[in-house]
C-alpha positions as CSV (number, residue, x, y, z in Angstrom):
1,M,-70.1,206.9,45.0
2,N,-70.3,209.8,42.7
3,N,-68.9,210.3,39.2
4,Y,-66.3,213.1,38.8
5,E,-63.9,214.4,36.1
6,L,-60.6,216.0,36.8
7,A,-59.4,218.4,34.1
8,L,-55.7,219.2,34.2
9,V,-53.7,221.8,32.3
10,V,-50.0,221.0,32.5
11,S,-47.1,223.3,31.5
12,T,-45.5,222.9,28.1
13,K,-42.1,223.6,29.5
14,L,-41.8,220.0,30.7
15,E,-40.5,216.9,29.0
16,D,-42.8,214.0,28.2
17,E,-41.6,212.0,31.2
18,A,-42.2,214.8,33.6
19,R,-45.8,215.4,32.2
20,D,-46.5,211.7,32.5
21,A,-45.2,211.8,36.1
22,I,-47.6,214.6,36.9
23,V,-50.6,212.7,35.5
24,E,-49.5,209.6,37.5
25,K,-49.2,211.7,40.6
26,A,-52.8,213.0,40.1
27,K,-54.0,209.4,39.5
28,G,-52.2,208.5,42.7
29,Y,-54.1,211.1,44.7
30,I,-57.4,209.9,43.3
31,T,-56.8,206.3,44.3
32,R,-55.3,207.3,47.7
33,F,-58.7,208.8,48.6
34,G,-60.7,205.8,47.4
35,G,-61.4,206.7,43.8
36,E,-61.7,204.4,40.8
37,I,-60.2,205.9,37.7
38,G,-61.7,205.5,34.2
39,E,-60.0,206.0,30.8
40,I,-57.8,209.1,30.6
41,D,-58.5,211.5,27.7
42,A,-55.3,213.3,26.7
43,W,-56.1,216.2,24.3
44,G,-52.5,217.2,23.8
45,K,-51.1,220.7,23.4
46,K,-53.8,223.4,23.1
47,R,-53.7,227.2,23.1
48,L,-54.9,228.7,26.3
49,A,-57.7,231.4,26.3
50,Y,-55.4,233.7,28.3
51,E,-51.8,233.5,29.5
52,I,-51.2,231.6,32.8
53,R,-47.7,232.2,34.3
54,Y,-46.5,233.7,31.0
55,E,-47.5,230.5,29.1
56,K,-49.8,230.6,26.1
57,E,-50.2,226.8,25.6
58,G,-50.8,223.8,27.9
59,F,-51.3,220.1,27.7
60,Y,-54.8,219.1,28.6
61,Y,-55.8,215.9,30.4
62,F,-59.3,214.7,31.5
63,I,-59.4,212.0,34.1
64,P,-62.9,210.6,34.9
65,F,-63.2,208.8,38.3
66,Q,-65.7,207.6,40.8
67,A,-65.2,208.6,44.5
68,E,-66.9,209.4,47.7
69,P,-68.2,213.0,48.1
70,T,-65.3,214.0,50.4
71,A,-62.6,212.9,48.0
72,P,-62.7,215.9,45.6
73,A,-61.8,218.4,48.3
74,E,-58.8,216.3,49.4
75,I,-57.6,215.9,45.8
76,E,-57.9,219.6,45.1
77,R,-55.9,220.3,48.3
78,H,-53.0,218.3,46.9
79,M,-53.4,219.6,43.3
80,R,-53.2,223.2,44.5
81,I,-49.5,222.8,45.5
82,M,-48.3,220.9,42.4
83,E,-45.8,223.3,40.7
84,N,-46.3,222.5,37.0
85,V,-50.1,222.2,36.9
86,L,-51.3,225.5,35.4
87,R,-55.0,224.8,36.2
88,Y,-57.2,222.0,37.5
89,L,-60.9,221.6,38.0
90,I,-62.9,218.8,39.4
91,V,-66.6,218.6,38.3
92,R,-69.3,216.2,39.2
93,T,-70.8,214.4,36.2
94,D,-74.2,212.9,35.9
95,N,-74.7,209.2,36.6
96,E,-75.3,207.4,33.3
């Protein structure tokens, strides 16, 4: 299994419960494809480097996980269609 990190930028137009639901849905995708989730790092509301869908701020979440090499492609396929996710990125981290 490889170590990965999912970075999410979620819209600020949502209520707290809706944002939490998006993070839970992302966690569900990770576990569905055999991933093991680490401790989530929520950075809160930050200013974006440039506007995305006319929004200047977003809520940042970083979710470390371990999964098989085929899992990130499947997770990205589902993240792509999530409506209130402004940006997402899965990167492979070094084994420590």
